[in-house]
C-alpha positions as CSV (number, residue, x, y, z in Angstrom):
1,M,0.0,0.0,0.0
2,N,1.4,3.3,-1.0
3,A,0.8,6.8,0.2
4,D,-1.7,7.6,-2.6
5,T,-4.3,5.1,-1.4
6,A,-6.3,4.7,1.8
7,P,-8.5,1.7,2.9
8,H,-12.3,2.0,2.7
9,P,-14.3,0.8,5.7
10,A,-15.9,-1.9,3.6
11,G,-12.5,-3.2,2.5
12,I,-12.3,-1.5,-0.8
13,W,-9.4,0.7,-1.8
14,Q,-10.2,4.2,-2.9
15,P,-8.0,7.1,-4.1
16,K,-7.2,9.7,-1.4
17,T,-8.3,13.2,-2.3
18,T,-6.5,16.4,-1.4
19,R,-9.6,18.6,-1.9
20,S,-11.0,20.1,1.3
21,A,-14.0,18.4,2.8
22,G,-16.1,21.5,2.7
23,A,-15.8,22.2,-1.0
24,F,-18.3,21.2,-3.7
25,S,-16.8,19.6,-6.8
26,A,-18.2,19.7,-10.3
27,F,-18.9,16.0,-10.1
28,E,-21.2,16.5,-7.1
29,W,-23.1,19.3,-8.8
30,L,-23.5,17.3,-12.0
31,L,-24.7,14.2,-10.0
32,A,-27.1,16.3,-7.9
33,W,-28.5,17.8,-11.1
34,R,-28.8,14.3,-12.6
35,Y,-30.8,13.1,-9.6
36,L,-33.2,16.1,-9.9
37,R,-33.9,15.3,-13.6
38,A,-37.0,13.1,-14.0
39,R,-36.9,9.8,-15.6
40,R,-40.0,7.7,-16.3
41,Q,-39.4,5.4,-13.3
42,E,-38.7,8.4,-11.0
43,G,-41.6,10.5,-12.1
44,F,-43.4,10.5,-8.8
45,I,-40.3,11.7,-7.0
46,S,-39.9,14.5,-9.5
47,I,-43.5,15.5,-9.0
48,I,-43.0,15.8,-5.3
49,A,-39.9,18.0,-5.9
50,G,-41.9,20.1,-8.3
51,F,-44.7,20.6,-5.7
52,S,-42.1,21.5,-3.1
53,L,-40.6,24.1,-5.3
54,V,-44.0,25.6,-6.1
55,G,-44.9,25.5,-2.4
56,V,-41.8,27.4,-1.5
57,A,-42.3,30.0,-4.3
58,L,-45.9,30.6,-3.3
59,G,-45.1,30.8,0.4
60,V,-42.3,33.4,-0.2
61,A,-44.4,35.4,-2.7
62,T,-47.4,35.5,-0.4
63,L,-45.3,36.6,2.6
64,I,-43.7,39.4,0.6
65,V,-47.0,40.6,-0.7
66,V,-48.7,40.5,2.7
67,M,-45.9,42.3,4.5
68,A,-45.8,44.9,1.8
69,V,-49.5,45.5,2.0
70,M,-49.4,45.7,5.8
71,N,-46.5,48.1,5.7
72,G,-48.4,50.1,3.1
73,F,-51.5,50.3,5.3
74,R,-49.5,51.4,8.3
75,T,-47.6,54.1,6.3
76,E,-50.6,55.4,4.4
77,L,-52.8,55.6,7.5
78,L,-50.0,57.2,9.5
79,N,-49.4,59.8,6.9
80,K,-53.1,60.6,6.4
81,I,-53.8,60.7,10.2
82,L,-50.8,62.9,10.9
83,A,-51.7,65.1,7.9
84,L,-54.9,66.2,9.7
85,N,-53.8,65.7,13.3
86,G,-50.8,67.1,15.0
87,H,-47.7,65.2,16.1
88,V,-48.3,66.7,19.5
89,R,-51.7,67.8,20.9
90,A,-51.9,70.3,23.7
91,M,-55.2,70.5,25.6
92,G,-56.4,72.6,28.5
93,A,-58.2,71.2,31.5
94,G,-61.9,71.7,31.9
95,T,-63.8,73.6,29.2
96,G,-60.9,74.6,27.0
97,L,-57.6,76.3,26.6
98,A,-57.5,80.1,27.2
99,G,-55.0,82.6,25.9
100,Y,-54.3,80.5,22.9
101,P,-53.2,83.3,20.5
102,A,-50.1,84.0,22.6
103,I,-49.4,80.3,23.1
104,V,-49.6,79.7,19.4
105,A,-47.2,82.6,18.6
106,K,-44.6,81.2,21.1
107,L,-45.0,77.7,19.8
108,K,-44.4,78.8,16.2
109,Q,-41.0,80.3,17.3
110,M,-39.9,77.1,19.0
111,P,-37.2,75.2,17.1
112,G,-38.4,72.1,15.4
113,V,-42.1,73.3,15.2
114,A,-43.4,73.6,11.6
115,R,-46.8,75.1,12.6
116,A,-49.3,75.2,15.4
117,V,-53.0,75.1,14.7
118,P,-55.7,76.0,17.3
119,L,-58.9,73.9,17.0
120,V,-62.4,73.8,18.4
121,E,-63.7,70.3,18.3
122,G,-67.1,68.8,19.2
123,Q,-69.7,66.4,18.2
124,A,-73.0,67.1,16.5
125,F,-75.8,65.5,14.6
126,A,-76.2,66.5,11.0
127,T,-79.6,66.3,9.2
128,S,-80.6,67.0,5.7
129,N,-82.9,65.4,3.1
130,N,-84.6,63.3,5.8
131,T,-81.2,61.8,6.6
132,G,-79.2,62.1,9.8
133,V,-75.7,61.1,10.8
134,G,-73.3,61.8,13.7
135,V,-70.4,64.1,12.8
136,I,-67.2,65.6,14.2
137,V,-67.2,69.4,13.9
138,R,-63.7,71.0,13.8
139,G,-63.4,74.7,14.0
140,A,-60.3,76.2,12.3
141,D,-59.2,79.4,10.6
142,A,-59.2,79.5,6.8
143,A,-55.4,80.3,6.8
144,D,-54.7,77.2,9.0
145,L,-57.0,75.0,6.9
146,A,-55.1,76.0,3.7
147,A,-51.9,74.4,5.1
148,F,-53.6,71.0,5.0
149,T,-52.5,70.0,1.6
150,E,-54.2,66.6,1.7
151,L,-57.4,68.6,2.2
152,T,-57.1,71.6,0.0
153,K,-56.0,69.7,-3.1
154,S,-59.4,67.9,-3.1
155,L,-61.6,70.9,-2.3
156,T,-64.2,71.9,-4.8
157,P,-63.4,75.2,-6.7
158,G,-63.8,78.4,-4.6
159,A,-64.6,76.4,-1.4
160,L,-61.9,78.0,0.7
161,L,-62.9,81.5,-0.2
162,R,-66.6,80.9,0.7
163,F,-65.5,79.1,3.9
164,Q,-64.6,82.4,5.5
165,G,-68.3,83.3,5.9
166,G,-69.9,82.7,9.2
167,D,-72.5,80.2,8.1
168,Q,-70.3,78.4,5.5
169,I,-68.9,74.9,6.3
170,L,-66.9,72.2,4.5
171,I,-68.0,68.6,4.6
172,G,-66.5,65.3,3.5
173,Q,-67.3,64.0,0.1
174,R,-68.6,60.7,1.4
175,L,-70.8,62.5,3.9
176,A,-72.2,64.6,1.0
177,D,-72.8,61.5,-1.1
178,Q,-74.5,59.8,1.8
179,M,-76.9,62.7,2.4
180,G,-77.3,63.7,-1.2
181,L,-75.8,67.2,-0.8
182,L,-74.0,69.5,-3.1
183,P,-72.1,72.8,-2.6
184,G,-74.6,75.6,-2.0
185,M,-77.2,73.4,-0.3
186,T,-77.9,73.6,3.5
187,I,-77.4,71.2,6.3
188,T,-78.6,71.4,9.9
189,L,-76.2,70.7,12.8
190,M,-77.6,69.9,16.2
191,S,-75.5,69.8,19.4
192,A,-76.2,69.1,23.0
193,R,-74.0,72.0,24.1
194,G,-76.5,74.8,23.5
195,N,-77.9,77.7,25.5
196,V,-77.9,77.7,29.2
197,T,-81.4,78.3,30.7
198,P,-82.9,78.1,34.1
199,F,-84.1,74.7,33.2
200,G,-80.6,73.5,32.1
201,V,-78.7,73.4,28.8
202,T,-80.9,73.1,25.8
203,P,-79.8,71.5,22.5
204,R,-78.7,73.9,19.7
205,A,-79.7,73.5,16.1
206,K,-78.5,75.7,13.2
207,A,-78.6,75.5,9.5
208,Y,-75.3,76.0,7.5
209,T,-74.5,76.4,3.9
210,I,-72.1,73.9,2.3
211,A,-69.2,75.9,0.9
212,G,-67.6,72.9,-0.6
213,T,-66.6,69.2,-0.1
214,F,-63.2,67.6,0.5
215,S,-61.7,64.1,0.2
216,A,-58.9,63.5,2.7
217,G,-58.3,59.9,1.4
218,M,-59.6,58.3,4.6
219,A,-63.2,57.0,4.4
220,Q,-63.9,57.6,8.1
221,V,-62.7,61.2,7.9
222,D,-64.6,61.9,4.6
223,A,-67.8,60.4,6.1
224,T,-67.9,62.1,9.5
225,T,-65.9,65.3,9.5
226,V,-67.2,68.9,9.2
227,F,-65.0,72.0,9.1
228,M,-66.4,75.2,10.5
229,P,-64.8,78.7,10.7
230,M,-63.2,79.2,14.1
231,P,-65.4,82.1,15.4
232,E,-68.5,80.3,14.4
233,A,-67.4,77.1,16.1
234,Q,-66.5,78.9,19.3
235,A,-70.0,80.5,19.3
236,Y,-71.7,77.2,18.4
237,F,-70.1,75.2,21.2
238,N,-70.2,78.1,23.8
239,M,-66.4,78.4,23.8
240,A,-65.8,82.2,23.5
241,R,-62.1,83.0,23.5
242,L,-61.3,79.3,24.1
243,V,-60.1,76.4,22.0
244,S,-60.3,72.7,22.6
245,A,-56.7,72.0,21.7
246,I,-53.7,73.1,19.8
247,D,-52.2,70.7,17.2
248,I,-48.4,71.1,16.9
249,Y,-46.8,69.9,13.7
250,L,-43.1,69.1,14.0
251,T,-40.5,69.0,11.2
252,D,-39.5,65.5,12.5
253,P,-42.4,63.5,13.9
254,S,-40.0,61.1,15.6
255,T,-38.9,63.8,18.0
256,S,-42.4,64.3,19.4
257,M,-41.6,62.7,22.7
258,A,-38.6,64.9,23.3
259,A,-40.6,68.0,22.3
260,R,-43.3,67.4,24.9
261,D,-41.3,68.9,27.8
262,R,-40.4,72.0,25.8
263,I,-44.0,72.5,24.7
264,A,-45.2,72.2,28.3
265,E,-43.3,75.3,29.2
266,F,-45.6,77.4,27.0
267,L,-48.9,76.0,28.4
268,P,-50.7,77.3,31.5
269,P,-51.2,74.6,34.2
270,P,-53.0,72.3,34.3
271,A,-52.7,71.2,30.7
272,R,-52.4,67.9,29.0
273,I,-49.9,67.1,26.2
274,L,-50.4,64.0,24.1
275,D,-47.9,62.5,21.7
276,W,-49.3,61.1,18.4
277,R,-48.2,57.6,19.5
278,E,-50.4,57.9,22.6
279,V,-53.4,59.3,20.7
280,H,-53.4,56.5,18.1
281,S,-51.5,53.8,20.0
282,T,-54.3,51.3,20.0
283,F,-54.9,51.7,16.3
284,F,-51.3,51.1,15.3
285,D,-50.8,48.3,17.9
286,V,-53.7,46.4,16.3
287,L,-52.0,46.8,12.9
288,Q,-48.7,45.5,14.2
289,V,-50.3,42.5,15.9
290,E,-52.2,41.7,12.8
291,A,-49.0,41.9,10.7
292,N,-47.2,39.5,13.1
293,V,-50.0,37.0,13.2
294,M,-50.3,37.0,9.4
295,F,-46.6,36.5,9.1
296,L,-46.7,33.5,11.5
297,I,-49.7,31.9,9.7
298,L,-48.3,32.3,6.2
299,S,-44.9,31.0,7.3
300,M,-46.6,27.7,7.7
301,M,-46.8,27.5,3.9
302,I,-43.0,27.5,3.6
303,L,-42.8,25.0,6.5
304,I,-45.2,22.7,4.7
305,A,-43.1,23.0,1.5
306,A,-40.0,22.2,3.6
307,F,-41.6,19.0,4.8
308,N,-42.4,18.1,1.2
309,I,-38.7,18.5,0.5
310,I,-37.8,16.1,3.3
311,S,-40.3,13.5,2.1
312,G,-39.1,13.8,-1.5
313,M,-35.4,13.6,-0.6
314,I,-36.0,10.5,1.6
315,M,-37.7,8.8,-1.3
316,L,-34.9,9.8,-3.6
317,V,-32.3,8.4,-1.2
318,K,-34.2,5.1,-1.0
319,D,-34.6,5.0,-4.8
320,K,-30.9,5.7,-5.3
321,G,-29.7,3.2,-2.7
322,R,-27.9,1.0,-5.3
323,D,-26.3,4.1,-7.0
324,I,-25.0,5.3,-3.6
325,A,-23.6,1.9,-2.9
326,I,-21.8,1.8,-6.2
327,L,-20.4,5.3,-5.7
328,R,-19.1,4.3,-2.3
329,T,-17.4,1.2,-3.6
330,M,-15.8,3.3,-6.3
331,G,-14.2,5.6,-3.7
332,A,-16.8,8.3,-3.1
333,A,-16.5,9.5,0.5
334,R,-19.5,9.9,2.8
335,G,-19.0,13.6,2.7
336,A,-19.3,13.7,-1.1
337,I,-22.5,11.6,-1.0
338,M,-24.0,13.9,1.7
339,R,-23.1,17.0,-0.4
340,V,-24.7,15.5,-3.5
341,F,-28.1,15.2,-1.8
342,L,-27.6,18.5,0.1
343,I,-27.2,20.2,-3.3
344,A,-30.2,18.4,-4.7
345,G,-32.5,19.3,-1.9
346,S,-31.2,22.8,-1.3
347,S,-31.6,23.6,-5.0
348,I,-35.4,23.2,-4.7
349,G,-35.5,25.7,-1.9
350,V,-33.1,28.2,-3.6
351,V,-34.9,28.1,-7.0
352,G,-38.3,28.3,-5.2
353,T,-37.2,31.2,-3.1
354,F,-35.8,33.1,-6.1
355,L,-39.1,32.6,-8.1
356,G,-41.1,33.6,-5.0
357,V,-39.1,36.8,-4.6
358,V,-39.6,37.7,-8.2
359,L,-43.3,36.9,-8.1
360,G,-43.9,38.6,-4.8
361,L,-42.0,41.8,-5.6
362,T,-43.9,42.0,-9.0
363,F,-47.3,41.5,-7.4
364,A,-46.6,43.9,-4.5
365,A,-45.4,46.6,-6.9
366,Y,-48.5,46.4,-9.1
367,I,-51.1,45.3,-6.6
368,E,-53.4,48.3,-7.1
369,P,-53.6,47.9,-10.9
370,M,-54.1,44.2,-10.4
371,R,-56.9,44.8,-7.9
372,Q,-58.6,47.2,-10.3
373,F,-58.3,44.7,-13.1
374,F,-59.7,41.7,-11.1
375,S,-62.5,44.0,-9.8
376,W,-63.4,44.9,-13.3
377,A,-63.0,41.4,-14.8
378,F,-65.1,39.6,-12.1
379,N,-67.4,42.6,-11.2
380,V,-66.7,42.3,-7.5
381,R,-65.4,44.8,-4.9
382,L,-62.1,43.5,-3.7
383,F,-61.2,46.5,-1.6
384,D,-64.0,48.5,0.1
385,P,-62.8,52.0,1.1
386,A,-65.5,52.2,3.8
387,V,-64.0,49.2,5.6
388,Y,-60.2,49.8,5.1
389,Q,-60.3,53.6,5.5
390,L,-58.3,54.1,2.3
391,T,-59.4,54.7,-1.3
392,A,-56.6,52.6,-2.9
393,M,-54.8,49.4,-1.8
394,P,-51.4,50.5,-0.5
395,S,-48.1,48.6,-0.8
396,R,-44.7,49.4,0.7
397,I,-41.8,47.0,0.1
398,E,-39.3,47.0,3.0
399,T,-35.9,45.6,2.2
400,A,-35.5,44.2,5.7
401,D,-38.8,42.2,5.4
402,V,-37.8,40.7,2.0
403,L,-34.4,39.7,3.4
404,W,-36.0,38.2,6.5
405,V,-38.4,36.1,4.3
406,V,-35.6,35.0,2.0
407,G,-33.4,34.0,5.0
408,M,-36.2,32.1,6.6
409,S,-37.0,30.2,3.4
410,L,-33.4,29.3,2.6
411,G,-32.8,28.3,6.2
412,L,-35.8,26.0,6.3
413,S,-35.0,24.5,2.9
414,I,-31.4,23.7,3.9
415,L,-32.5,22.3,7.3
416,A,-35.0,20.1,5.4
417,T,-32.2,18.4,3.4
418,L,-29.9,17.7,6.3
419,Y,-31.5,14.5,7.6
420,P,-32.0,12.9,4.1
421,S,-28.4,13.8,3.2
422,W,-27.1,12.4,6.4
423,R,-29.1,9.2,5.9
424,A,-27.6,8.8,2.4
425,A,-24.1,9.3,3.7
426,R,-24.6,6.7,6.4
427,L,-25.9,4.1,3.9
428,D,-23.9,0.9,4.1
429,P,-22.9,-0.1,0.5
430,V,-22.7,-3.8,1.4
431,E,-26.3,-3.9,2.8
432,A,-27.6,-1.8,0.0
433,L,-26.2,-4.1,-2.7
434,R,-27.2,-7.2,-0.8
435,Y,-30.9,-6.4,-0.9
436,E,-31.0,-5.0,-4.4
C-alpha cells in the first residue's frame, strides 16, 4: 500500500483526495442535477420535488405581498392621520384652553415646530334630506386650513374663499354623497352643548350652507368630519375665546416625545400634552399585531413545503440506494454523498425562493392595478374603502422584510435536506447491494 491510497471501511481501496471536505466539486453538482432530472421510473419523486418548489415559491411570494400591504397600510394611514392631526396635541383642563393666540405665537417660534393650529372640536348630529348622521365638527381658521395639503387639493373650486363666511362649512365627500348634498345646499347641525337656561342646557340646532366638499383619502374622515370657521365654532359650542386643543406639527415626527417637555413650558397649568403615538397607540398596535399574526400563519406555507422537500429527498435516497452503494465502492467519500443530496434538496429551496421573490415583488409593486383589473373582470369589490379607510390598496416594500423572508425560506430549505443527506451518507454499501 502506497501513500496515494487509503483503505475503505468496507475493505475497498479508494484514491485519497487532497480537496478540502467543505468544497463542492463539479462531479457533485452534476450528479445532484442528474438526480433532480426526472426519468420515467422516477416521475413520482420529480412530481414531489416540483410541488415542493411551487410551495416554497408561493409561500415566499405570499409573505412578501402580505408584508408589503401591511407596511403600506401602516404608512398610508399614519401619513393621512398625521396630515390632519398634529404630532403633539396640547389640551387645556376643563372647558378649554385660554389665551391660545399668545401660546400659538410662542410655539411657532420654537425650534423644530413647523406650525401650530388651534382647534375647536365637538360632536354634532347632521340632518338634511330626511337623513341624519353623527359628525365631528372641527373649527379652524381658513389660513390654517389652507396648510392641510391633503385637504385643500381635493376641495371643490372656490370652497376655501366661501369658507370664511360665518355660516359656511366644509363637509367630507362621502358625507355629502350619503346625504345627497352639493355645494350651496344647506345642512342642519344639532349639538347638545346649547344655550344655558334656568331649566338646564338646551340643544342647539342651526342651518349652515355647504361651501364645498373635500376628500382626505380616509373613508372615516370623509364620512364624519365637518370643518367650521373658528369664530362660528366657538360660538356654536359656547367656547368664547377658548379652543379645545392646539395641534403642533413638527419638522421631524420622531422627535415628538422629546418635544413634549419643551412644549409644556408654554402652556398654563393644568394642561395635557399627548404624543401622536399615545393618541393613536391602540390603532397602530392592532395593525402591528395583525401583521405579526399574518406572518406566522403564512410562514406555515413555507414550513409545509420544507416537509415536502424532506419526504421527497427521503424517497430519492431510498430509490438511489444502489447508486449510492456503487459510488461508495468506487471511492466516493461519505461527505461527497452527503453534499450531492444536500445540493439536490437545497436547489429546490433556492430556486423556489428566487421565483417567489420575483413573483412577490412584482405582485406587490403592481397590486393596485391588479386589484382594479380583477374587480373589473369579475365585477366584484375586492377593496371596500369604507372598511379599510383608504381609497386605494397601499403597498410598501421594505428591504428588511424581504431579506427576512428569504433568509427564513433558505434556512428551512437547507435544514430540510440535512436528515436525508445524512441518511444517504450513512448508507452501508454492502447492505444496499445485498438487498437489491
